Each structure stands twice: as C-alpha cells, then as structure tokens.
VOFIPA-946176 format. One record per residue: residue number from 1; residue in three letters; z, x, y of N, C-alpha, C in turn. Coordinates in nm, 3 decimals. Example, Ala and Ser with C-alpha at 12.3 -4.5 7.8 and 13.67 -1.06 7.14 Angstrom:
1/ALA/0.780/1.319/-0.569/0.780/1.230/-0.450/0.780/1.320/-0.330
2/SER/0.708/1.285/-0.225/0.714/1.367/-0.106/0.787/1.290/0.003
END
This chain:
1/MET/-6.605/-0.601/2.748/-6.677/-0.502/2.827/-6.740/-0.394/2.738
2/ILE/-6.664/-0.347/2.639/-6.716/-0.242/2.551/-6.835/-0.292/2.471
3/VAL/-6.831/-0.424/2.435/-6.943/-0.482/2.360/-7.068/-0.485/2.447
4/LEU/-7.052/-0.522/2.574/-7.167/-0.526/2.664/-7.224/-0.386/2.686
5/ARG/-7.137/-0.287/2.699/-7.185/-0.149/2.715/-7.258/-0.102/2.590
6/PHE/-7.206/-0.142/2.475/-7.269/-0.104/2.349/-7.409/-0.165/2.341
7/LEU/-7.420/-0.293/2.373/-7.549/-0.360/2.367/-7.646/-0.301/2.470
8/ARG/-7.594/-0.273/2.590/-7.679/-0.213/2.693/-7.731/-0.078/2.646
9/THR/-7.646/-0.001/2.581/-7.685/0.132/2.535/-7.789/0.122/2.424
10/VAL/-7.765/0.038/2.325/-7.856/0.025/2.212/-7.995/-0.020/2.258
11/PHE/-7.998/-0.132/2.332/-8.127/-0.183/2.376/-8.189/-0.094/2.483
12/GLY/-8.101/-0.028/2.560/-8.150/0.065/2.661/-8.223/0.182/2.598
13/TRP/-8.165/0.239/2.491/-8.230/0.352/2.425/-8.359/0.311/2.354
14/ILE/-8.360/0.191/2.301/-8.484/0.141/2.239/-8.595/0.137/2.343
15/PHE/-8.561/0.085/2.462/-8.661/0.078/2.570/-8.701/0.218/2.615
16/ILE/-8.603/0.306/2.635/-8.632/0.441/2.687/-8.721/0.518/2.591
17/ILE/-8.691/0.512/2.462/-8.772/0.584/2.363/-8.915/0.530/2.361
18/ALA/-8.927/0.395/2.361/-9.061/0.335/2.361/-9.136/0.370/2.489
19/ASP/-9.066/0.364/2.601/-9.128/0.393/2.730/-9.169/0.541/2.738
20/THR/-9.085/0.629/2.682/-9.116/0.772/2.681/-9.241/0.800/2.599
21/MET/-9.253/0.737/2.484/-9.370/0.758/2.399/-9.497/0.704/2.465
22/PHE/-9.485/0.588/2.529/-9.601/0.529/2.598/-9.645/0.618/2.713
23/ALA/-9.546/0.667/2.791/-9.577/0.756/2.903/-9.638/0.887/2.852
24/ALA/-9.586/0.936/2.738/-9.636/1.061/2.682/-9.783/1.050/2.642
25/VAL/-9.820/0.938/2.581/-9.960/0.919/2.543/-10.049/0.921/2.667
26/ARG/-10.007/0.853/2.771/-10.085/0.849/2.894/-10.096/0.987/2.958
27/ILE/-9.985/1.061/2.958/-9.986/1.196/3.014/-10.075/1.288/2.931
28/GLY/-10.067/1.273/2.799/-10.152/1.354/2.713/-10.299/1.332/2.739
29/LEU/-10.335/1.209/2.771/-10.475/1.178/2.800/-10.517/1.230/2.937
30/HIS/-10.426/1.224/3.034/-10.459/1.268/3.170/-10.442/1.418/3.189
31/GLY/-10.356/1.482/3.108/-10.333/1.625/3.123/-10.259/1.658/3.253
32/GLU/-10.283/1.778/3.304/-10.214/1.823/3.426/-10.289/1.767/3.546
33/SER/-10.241/1.652/3.596/-10.314/1.582/3.702/-10.218/1.501/3.788
34/GLU/-10.270/1.450/3.900/-10.191/1.364/3.987/-10.150/1.236/3.914
35/ALA/-10.238/1.187/3.828/-10.206/1.066/3.753/-10.083/1.089/3.666
36/SER/-10.074/1.204/3.602/-9.959/1.236/3.518/-9.831/1.246/3.602
37/GLU/-9.844/1.301/3.723/-9.727/1.311/3.812/-9.673/1.171/3.843
38/ARG/-9.763/1.078/3.870/-9.719/0.940/3.900/-9.655/0.876/3.777
39/ILE/-9.709/0.904/3.661/-9.652/0.848/3.537/-9.511/0.900/3.516
40/VAL/-9.492/1.030/3.538/-9.359/1.090/3.520/-9.259/1.032/3.620
41/GLN/-9.302/1.015/3.745/-9.212/0.957/3.845/-9.168/0.816/3.804
42/GLY/-9.262/0.737/3.758/-9.228/0.602/3.714/-9.135/0.602/3.596
43/TRP/-9.160/0.692/3.499/-9.073/0.704/3.382/-8.931/0.739/3.424
44/ALA/-8.916/0.833/3.517/-8.784/0.875/3.562/-8.707/0.760/3.626
45/ARG/-8.774/0.684/3.711/-8.707/0.572/3.778/-8.663/0.466/3.677
46/ARG/-8.745/0.440/3.577/-8.707/0.339/3.477/-8.590/0.388/3.392
47/PHE/-8.592/0.515/3.356/-8.482/0.573/3.277/-8.350/0.555/3.352
48/LEU/-8.349/0.590/3.480/-8.227/0.579/3.562/-8.181/0.434/3.575
49/ARG/-8.276/0.345/3.591/-8.242/0.203/3.607/-8.178/0.149/3.480
50/VAL/-8.234/0.184/3.366/-8.180/0.137/3.239/-8.040/0.193/3.214
51/ALA/-8.021/0.321/3.248/-7.890/0.384/3.228/-7.787/0.337/3.329
52/GLY/-7.832/0.278/3.438/-7.740/0.230/3.540/-7.701/0.336/3.641
53/ALA/-7.785/0.437/3.658/-7.756/0.546/3.752/-7.815/0.514/3.889
54/LYS/-7.731/0.519/3.992/-7.776/0.498/4.130/-7.773/0.633/4.201
55/VAL/-7.892/0.682/4.235/-7.905/0.819/4.284/-7.900/0.827/4.436
56/THR/-7.815/0.918/4.484/-7.810/0.955/4.625/-7.860/1.098/4.635
57/ALA/-7.940/1.127/4.738/-8.000/1.260/4.745/-7.987/1.319/4.885
58/ALA/-7.987/1.452/4.889/-7.993/1.528/5.014/-8.090/1.642/4.993
59/ASP/-8.185/1.657/5.085/-8.289/1.759/5.071/-8.287/1.851/5.192
60/HIS/-8.249/1.977/5.168/-8.245/2.076/5.275/-8.359/2.177/5.262
61/ALA/-8.450/2.153/5.169/-8.552/2.253/5.137/-8.677/2.241/5.225
62/HIS/-8.720/2.117/5.254/-8.841/2.094/5.334/-8.958/2.174/5.278
63/LEU/-8.991/2.147/5.155/-9.090/2.227/5.084/-9.233/2.194/5.125
64/ASP/-9.316/2.294/5.113/-9.460/2.279/5.134/-9.522/2.237/5.002
65/ARG/-9.578/2.118/4.996/-9.631/2.068/4.869/-9.745/2.155/4.816
66/GLY/-9.810/2.229/4.902/-9.919/2.313/4.857/-9.873/2.446/4.800
67/ARG/-9.746/2.478/4.809/-9.694/2.605/4.759/-9.620/2.585/4.627
68/SER/-9.606/2.695/4.555/-9.528/2.694/4.430/-9.392/2.759/4.454
69/TYR/-9.294/2.718/4.372/-9.159/2.771/4.383/-9.102/2.790/4.242
70/VAL/-8.984/2.848/4.237/-8.906/2.853/4.114/-8.781/2.771/4.138
71/PHE/-8.770/2.657/4.073/-8.654/2.570/4.088/-8.546/2.611/3.987
72/VAL/-8.421/2.608/4.033/-8.307/2.645/3.947/-8.198/2.541/3.964
73/SER/-8.147/2.488/3.854/-8.048/2.381/3.862/-7.936/2.400/3.761
74/ASN/-7.823/2.336/3.791/-7.717/2.324/3.690/-7.759/2.217/3.590
75/HIS/-7.688/2.207/3.478/-7.729/2.114/3.372/-7.605/2.062/3.300
76/SER/-7.583/1.930/3.307/-7.465/1.873/3.242/-7.493/1.744/3.166
77/SER/-7.620/1.700/3.162/-7.651/1.575/3.092/-7.802/1.564/3.075
78/ASN/-7.844/1.489/2.972/-7.987/1.461/2.956/-8.040/1.373/3.069
79/LEU/-7.950/1.318/3.148/-7.991/1.235/3.262/-8.034/1.322/3.381
80/ASP/-8.004/1.451/3.376/-8.039/1.541/3.488/-8.190/1.539/3.515
81/VAL/-8.270/1.543/3.409/-8.415/1.553/3.426/-8.471/1.433/3.504
82/PRO/-8.446/1.309/3.460/-8.500/1.197/3.540/-8.440/1.191/3.680
83/ALA/-8.314/1.229/3.695/-8.252/1.226/3.828/-8.323/1.323/3.922
84/ILE/-8.351/1.443/3.873/-8.418/1.544/3.956/-8.562/1.503/3.986
85/ILE/-8.633/1.456/3.884/-8.773/1.416/3.903/-8.783/1.303/4.006
86/SER/-8.687/1.212/4.004/-8.691/1.098/4.095/-8.671/1.139/4.241
87/VAL/-8.613/1.256/4.262/-8.580/1.302/4.397/-8.680/1.404/4.449
88/VAL/-8.719/1.498/4.365/-8.805/1.608/4.408/-8.951/1.563/4.409
89/GLY/-9.008/1.548/4.525/-9.147/1.507/4.533/-9.241/1.626/4.523
90/HIS/-9.230/1.698/4.413/-9.305/1.821/4.394/-9.336/1.835/4.246
91/PRO/-9.457/1.876/4.209/-9.489/1.891/4.066/-9.404/1.998/4.000
92/LEU/-9.334/1.963/3.895/-9.245/2.055/3.826/-9.295/2.083/3.685
93/ARG/-9.286/2.208/3.644/-9.320/2.247/3.507/-9.194/2.309/3.445
94/PHE/-9.135/2.234/3.353/-9.007/2.273/3.296/-9.021/2.384/3.193
95/ILE/-8.924/2.475/3.193/-8.911/2.576/3.089/-8.808/2.520/2.991
96/ALA/-8.851/2.479/2.873/-8.766/2.403/2.781/-8.756/2.471/2.645
97/LYS/-8.654/2.434/2.570/-8.635/2.492/2.437/-8.744/2.443/2.343
98/GLU/-8.785/2.531/2.251/-8.900/2.503/2.166/-8.879/2.385/2.072
99/GLU/-8.754/2.348/2.045/-8.729/2.233/1.957/-8.793/2.106/2.011
100/LEU/-8.799/2.093/2.143/-8.856/1.973/2.202/-9.007/1.965/2.178
101/ALA/-9.070/2.080/2.160/-9.215/2.081/2.137/-9.250/2.018/2.003
102/LYS/-9.152/2.009/1.912/-9.177/1.956/1.779/-9.169/1.803/1.774
103/LEU/-9.124/1.742/1.884/-9.114/1.596/1.887/-9.254/1.535/1.887
104/PRO/-9.279/1.438/1.799/-9.413/1.377/1.792/-9.458/1.321/1.926
105/ILE/-9.579/1.343/1.961/-9.643/1.294/2.083/-9.584/1.361/2.207
106/PHE/-9.452/1.362/2.219/-9.386/1.419/2.337/-9.425/1.565/2.356
107/GLY/-9.415/1.645/2.248/-9.446/1.787/2.259/-9.590/1.810/2.299
108/TRP/-9.680/1.735/2.240/-9.823/1.745/2.274/-9.847/1.713/2.420
109/ALA/-9.787/1.603/2.468/-9.807/1.560/2.606/-9.748/1.661/2.704
110/ALA/-9.630/1.715/2.671/-9.566/1.812/2.760/-9.650/1.938/2.774
111/ARG/-9.707/1.984/2.663/-9.796/2.101/2.671/-9.921/2.070/2.752
112/ARG/-9.974/1.950/2.734/-10.093/1.910/2.810/-10.066/1.910/2.960
113/MET/-9.941/1.880/2.998/-9.907/1.874/3.139/-9.870/2.012/3.194
114/GLY/-9.855/2.110/3.106/-9.829/2.245/3.153/-9.686/2.292/3.142
115/HIS/-9.599/2.214/3.075/-9.462/2.259/3.055/-9.460/2.372/2.952
116/VAL/-9.355/2.452/2.955/-9.348/2.571/2.871/-9.230/2.559/2.775
117/PHE/-9.256/2.586/2.647/-9.150/2.584/2.546/-9.121/2.726/2.500
118/ILE/-8.992/2.761/2.494/-8.954/2.897/2.458/-8.848/2.897/2.350
119/ASP/-8.847/3.004/2.273/-8.741/3.029/2.175/-8.632/3.109/2.247
120/ARG/-8.519/3.046/2.270/-8.415/3.112/2.348/-8.356/3.234/2.278
121/LYS/-8.380/3.245/2.146/-8.330/3.361/2.072/-8.428/3.478/2.076
122/ASP/-8.550/3.450/2.119/-8.654/3.553/2.125/-8.685/3.582/2.271
123/ARG/-8.611/3.675/2.329/-8.625/3.702/2.472/-8.765/3.750/2.507
124/GLY/-8.820/3.838/2.423/-8.954/3.889/2.449/-9.059/3.781/2.443
125/GLY/-9.048/3.693/2.342/-9.142/3.584/2.328/-9.131/3.484/2.441
126/ALA/-9.008/3.459/2.487/-8.987/3.366/2.597/-9.051/3.420/2.725
127/THR/-9.030/3.548/2.750/-9.089/3.610/2.868/-9.241/3.603/2.863
128/LYS/-9.298/3.628/2.746/-9.443/3.624/2.730/-9.496/3.484/2.756
129/ALA/-9.426/3.381/2.705/-9.472/3.243/2.724/-9.471/3.205/2.872
130/ILE/-9.368/3.248/2.944/-9.360/3.218/3.087/-9.469/3.293/3.163
131/GLN/-9.491/3.418/3.127/-9.595/3.498/3.193/-9.733/3.439/3.168
132/GLU/-9.756/3.390/3.047/-9.886/3.328/3.017/-9.907/3.203/3.101
133/ARG/-9.798/3.127/3.120/-9.810/3.005/3.204/-9.841/3.044/3.349
134/ILE/-9.776/3.147/3.397/-9.801/3.193/3.533/-9.944/3.244/3.544
135/GLY/-9.989/3.314/3.439/-10.123/3.371/3.439/-10.231/3.265/3.447
136/ARG/-10.204/3.145/3.397/-10.304/3.037/3.404/-10.315/2.978/3.544
137/GLY/-10.218/3.014/3.629/-10.219/2.963/3.766/-10.136/2.837/3.778
138/LEU/-10.049/2.832/3.878/-9.962/2.716/3.897/-10.028/2.609/3.984
139/GLN/-10.118/2.651/4.072/-10.195/2.557/4.154/-10.107/2.455/4.226
140/GLY/-10.002/2.506/4.289/-9.913/2.419/4.366/-9.798/2.361/4.287
141/ALA/-9.802/2.370/4.154/-9.688/2.325/4.073/-9.580/2.434/4.074
142/SER/-9.460/2.399/4.034/-9.349/2.493/4.036/-9.282/2.503/3.900
143/LEU/-9.227/2.620/3.872/-9.152/2.639/3.748/-9.010/2.589/3.767
144/PHE/-8.955/2.528/3.663/-8.820/2.472/3.672/-8.734/2.526/3.558
145/PHE/-8.618/2.580/3.595/-8.525/2.636/3.497/-8.388/2.569/3.507
146/PHE/-8.333/2.528/3.394/-8.190/2.502/3.386/-8.129/2.637/3.348
147/ALA/-8.083/2.709/3.449/-8.052/2.851/3.432/-7.934/2.878/3.340
148/GLU/-7.851/2.777/3.315/-7.738/2.798/3.222/-7.786/2.807/3.077
149/GLY/-7.906/2.757/3.052/-7.962/2.765/2.918/-7.928/2.648/2.829
150/THR/-7.821/2.576/2.860/-7.780/2.459/2.783/-7.692/2.373/2.871
151/ARG/-7.653/2.255/2.822/-7.573/2.164/2.903/-7.427/2.207/2.903
152/SER/-7.369/2.212/3.022/-7.226/2.244/3.035/-7.144/2.118/3.010
153/VAL/-7.035/2.131/2.935/-6.950/2.015/2.903/-6.826/2.010/2.990
154/THR/-6.815/2.104/3.087/-6.702/2.106/3.179/-6.754/2.105/3.322
155/ASP/-6.662/2.103/3.417/-6.701/2.104/3.558/-6.746/2.242/3.603
156/GLU/-6.720/2.344/3.523/-6.761/2.479/3.559/-6.901/2.509/3.506
157/MET/-6.984/2.570/3.591/-7.116/2.610/3.545/-7.104/2.728/3.449
158/LEU/-7.194/2.732/3.353/-7.199/2.844/3.260/-7.268/2.963/3.329
159/PRO/-7.255/3.084/3.272/-7.329/3.198/3.327/-7.478/3.171/3.328
160/PHE/-7.546/3.221/3.430/-7.691/3.200/3.443/-7.768/3.302/3.360
161/LYS/-7.873/3.253/3.294/-7.968/3.342/3.229/-8.056/3.408/3.335
162/LYS/-8.129/3.511/3.296/-8.205/3.589/3.393/-8.351/3.545/3.407
163/GLY/-8.394/3.451/3.322/-8.535/3.414/3.321/-8.588/3.365/3.455
164/ALA/-8.510/3.281/3.524/-8.556/3.227/3.652/-8.569/3.337/3.757
165/ALA/-8.477/3.431/3.755/-8.482/3.542/3.851/-8.602/3.632/3.823
166/VAL/-8.625/3.662/3.696/-8.738/3.747/3.659/-8.870/3.679/3.698
167/ALA/-8.882/3.550/3.670/-9.004/3.477/3.706/-9.027/3.479/3.856
168/ALA/-8.920/3.461/3.934/-8.932/3.460/4.080/-8.974/3.597/4.133
169/ILE/-8.916/3.702/4.078/-8.950/3.838/4.123/-9.094/3.872/4.088
170/GLU/-9.136/3.837/3.967/-9.271/3.872/3.924/-9.379/3.794/4.000
171/THR/-9.346/3.672/4.041/-9.444/3.589/4.111/-9.426/3.591/4.262
172/ARG/-9.314/3.647/4.308/-9.280/3.647/4.451/-9.267/3.504/4.505
173/LEU/-9.218/3.415/4.420/-9.197/3.277/4.462/-9.051/3.258/4.500
174/ASP/-9.028/3.188/4.611/-8.892/3.159/4.653/-8.823/3.067/4.551
175/CYS/-8.691/3.079/4.543/-8.613/3.001/4.448/-8.550/2.881/4.520
176/VAL/-8.565/2.764/4.462/-8.507/2.642/4.521/-8.389/2.597/4.436
177/PRO/-8.266/2.602/4.490/-8.148/2.561/4.413/-8.129/2.410/4.415
178/ILE/-8.085/2.355/4.303/-8.056/2.212/4.294/-7.918/2.194/4.231
179/GLY/-7.840/2.106/4.291/-7.710/2.070/4.235/-7.711/1.923/4.196
180/VAL/-7.673/1.894/4.073/-7.671/1.755/4.024/-7.528/1.720/3.981
181/ALA/-7.477/1.609/4.030/-7.341/1.566/3.997/-7.342/1.419/3.958
182/GLY/-7.252/1.383/3.869/-7.235/1.243/3.829/-7.310/1.203/3.704
183/THR/-7.409/1.281/3.663/-7.489/1.242/3.546/-7.405/1.242/3.418
184/ARG/-7.311/1.337/3.409/-7.230/1.344/3.288/-7.140/1.221/3.272
185/ASN/-7.105/1.157/3.384/-7.023/1.036/3.376/-7.104/0.918/3.324
186/VAL/-7.233/0.916/3.356/-7.320/0.807/3.311/-7.363/0.828/3.167
187/LEU/-7.394/0.954/3.132/-7.440/0.987/2.998/-7.380/1.121/2.957
188/LYS/-7.292/1.120/2.858/-7.223/1.241/2.814/-7.324/1.351/2.776
189/PRO/-7.284/1.478/2.796/-7.378/1.588/2.772/-7.421/1.606/2.628
190/LYS/-7.333/1.574/2.533/-7.368/1.596/2.393/-7.306/1.487/2.306
191/GLY/-7.369/1.462/2.192/-7.318/1.361/2.101/-7.355/1.220/2.145
192/MET/-7.312/1.123/2.067/-7.340/0.983/2.096/-7.242/0.930/2.200
193/SER/-7.292/0.857/2.296/-7.205/0.798/2.397/-7.271/0.674/2.454
194/LEU/-7.189/0.587/2.511/-7.239/0.465/2.573/-7.272/0.492/2.719
195/PHE/-7.374/0.422/2.770/-7.403/0.432/2.912/-7.284/0.381/2.992
196/GLN/-7.250/0.454/3.097/-7.147/0.411/3.190/-7.209/0.410/3.330
197/PRO/-7.267/0.297/3.371/-7.335/0.291/3.499/-7.249/0.345/3.613
198/GLY/-7.312/0.421/3.702/-7.237/0.479/3.812/-7.326/0.562/3.902
199/PRO/-7.266/0.623/4.005/-7.343/0.700/4.103/-7.379/0.840/4.054
200/VAL/-7.493/0.888/4.099/-7.540/1.025/4.071/-7.587/1.083/4.203
201/ALA/-7.562/1.210/4.224/-7.606/1.276/4.347/-7.688/1.400/4.313
202/VAL/-7.797/1.418/4.386/-7.884/1.535/4.370/-7.902/1.599/4.507
203/VAL/-7.869/1.728/4.516/-7.886/1.801/4.641/-7.985/1.916/4.619
204/VAL/-8.089/1.919/4.702/-8.188/2.026/4.697/-8.157/2.122/4.811
205/GLY/-8.119/2.245/4.777/-8.078/2.341/4.878/-8.192/2.416/4.941
206/ALA/-8.162/2.491/5.045/-8.262/2.574/5.112/-8.308/2.685/5.018
207/PRO/-8.436/2.719/5.019/-8.488/2.822/4.928/-8.421/2.958/4.946
208/VAL/-8.408/3.027/4.834/-8.356/3.164/4.831/-8.477/3.257/4.816
209/PRO/-8.502/3.346/4.912/-8.620/3.432/4.903/-8.613/3.529/4.785
210/ALA/-8.727/3.547/4.719/-8.736/3.644/4.610/-8.777/3.781/4.663
211/ALA/-8.839/3.781/4.781/-8.885/3.907/4.840/-8.767/4.002/4.860
212/GLY/-8.792/4.129/4.836/-8.688/4.229/4.854/-8.612/4.261/4.728
213/HIS/-8.635/4.183/4.622/-8.570/4.208/4.493/-8.670/4.274/4.397
214/THR/-8.621/4.361/4.315/-8.702/4.423/4.211/-8.645/4.384/4.076
215/LEU/-8.723/4.407/3.970/-8.674/4.372/3.836/-8.546/4.448/3.803
216/GLU/-8.535/4.570/3.855/-8.413/4.647/3.830/-8.293/4.586/3.900
217/GLN/-8.320/4.506/4.004/-8.212/4.441/4.080/-8.202/4.292/4.051
218/ARG/-8.257/4.249/3.937/-8.262/4.106/3.909/-8.124/4.042/3.902
219/ASP/-8.022/4.120/3.864/-7.886/4.064/3.859/-7.841/4.016/3.996
220/HIS/-7.888/4.083/4.102/-7.852/4.040/4.238/-7.912/3.903/4.268
221/LEU/-8.037/3.883/4.227/-8.102/3.754/4.251/-8.038/3.646/4.165
222/VAL/-8.000/3.679/4.042/-7.929/3.582/3.957/-7.802/3.536/4.027
223/ALA/-7.728/3.630/4.085/-7.603/3.597/4.155/-7.631/3.508/4.277
224/GLU/-7.738/3.539/4.350/-7.773/3.457/4.466/-7.814/3.316/4.424
225/GLN/-7.890/3.306/4.316/-7.929/3.175/4.265/-7.806/3.094/4.226
226/ARG/-7.716/3.156/4.155/-7.598/3.084/4.107/-7.511/3.037/4.224
227/ALA/-7.496/3.124/4.325/-7.417/3.086/4.442/-7.481/2.969/4.516
228/ALA/-7.615/2.970/4.526/-7.686/2.862/4.595/-7.675/2.731/4.518
229/VAL/-7.687/2.738/4.385/-7.672/2.617/4.303/-7.530/2.565/4.311
230/GLN/-7.432/2.655/4.310/-7.291/2.614/4.321/-7.266/2.542/4.452
231/SER/-7.324/2.594/4.561/-7.309/2.529/4.691/-7.372/2.390/4.691
232/ALA/-7.491/2.378/4.632/-7.558/2.248/4.624/-7.479/2.152/4.536
233/LEU/-7.420/2.203/4.429/-7.341/2.120/4.339/-7.216/2.067/4.409
234/GLU/-7.152/2.152/4.486/-7.033/2.108/4.559/-7.068/2.000/4.661
235/GLU/-7.183/2.015/4.728/-7.227/1.910/4.821/-7.258/1.781/4.745
236/ALA/-7.320/1.793/4.629/-7.350/1.673/4.549/-7.222/1.602/4.510
237/ARG/-7.121/1.678/4.470/-6.992/1.617/4.436/-6.928/1.548/4.555
238/SER/-6.944/1.607/4.673/-6.888/1.544/4.793/-6.960/1.414/4.825
239/LEU/-7.091/1.406/4.795/-7.163/1.282/4.818/-7.110/1.171/4.728
240/LEU/-7.067/1.207/4.608/-7.012/1.105/4.518/-6.878/1.052/4.570
241/ARG/-6.805/1.139/4.636/-6.676/1.096/4.689/-6.689/1.010/4.815
END
C-alpha cells in the first residue's frame, strides 16, 4: 500500500506541476477574463482528482455574482486553494505571499489574472499593494485572504491578521467566511508527504457585514470574521463525520 501511495504521489505531482504550468501559460495569455476563470476551475478539479480528494460542500452565502466581496478562510494545507476554487462559483483574487510571485510562469500568470503578492514583513507595503489592486477596480471579482497568514499545523486556527478586515472596511465589502476541513489529511500542511485520498468539506458561510465598522474598530471586525470562519469550520468538520 505504501508503495502505491508513493507512486501515486510522485506521478501525481509530476502531472500537477505540468498541468499548473500549462494552465498558467493559458491564463497569462488570457489575462483577467472569463476564459481564465474556466481554466482555473478545471485546474482545481484536476488537482483534487489526482490527490484523491472528494469534496462535499455547503453554501449559505447565496452570493450575487455581480458584486464583490472579501473572502476569509482558515488554512491548513496547499489543497485548500483548489478545494475552495472548485466550490466557490465566484471570481477570486488571492492575497498571497510574495515568494510565489518569483515562481517561473506562475507568478507572471497570477499577476496577469489580478492576484496580489505581498511581503508579510512589510505591513505598509502590503497595505499599499492591496489598495492599488482595489484602486484598479474589482469589477465583480472578490479579494481572498487566508487570514491566519500561514498554514496551521493543528486543529486550532491561528490568530487572524487584520488585512482582510481593513480591506473590507475600506471598500465597504461584506466578508464571506469559509471553513475548510479534511485537506490536511489528504496533503500535510508542510514538508514532504504522500497523498492520502479522502474526504474534504468546504462550507461557505453567510456574509458578515462590513458596514458600521471603522478602521479604529477593525479589531471588532477581525473577531467577527474569526468567529464566522470558526463556525463554518465546525460545520465542515461535521460534514466529514
């Protein structure tokens, strides 16, 4: 069994990397467009299939595709991104660490699609990069934050960063909480690991209004976001059971 898992993982990653680069080239050529959205959706489904993840979803948000939002999620595995993309039928623009921008082809394509790369150690620069993205207009796309800032290696969520709350307050966009469970069992959060096919659950919670909050009160919105994500995460875990 371990040999089969090893072979599945090795050949699986070869396929995923090749497929990611091919999708990136196509996205780079199409830029921020409906065609790129379809390419990303297809990439996400193939990634999950190769890893052996079977996704169950619950959506309580009932989003308006013509509106923009600020999405906030927990983060426990590199599998979270394809799992979320496969479920959320809404254009997402990820706020990601700048190291990813240095990846050949991938970084170029991600910028072409409108994703934002930030230096997590440079708070002022990160805020400026997000503001510049907002200033260009979202046009129905939404900002997406893994609010913990990095992948959690335990069942407990890490403290939330304030970036998602600040972005929501400044844009007056409602916050959509997402809870993802099971991805860490299929693909460990850090280091080398073998694929362990299994169930994954994604729950999209009801939006948390940004109206009524000010920048001086951003900690209150951070707390509301975290509570909403925690509730969605608990429901996702119950779906796995």
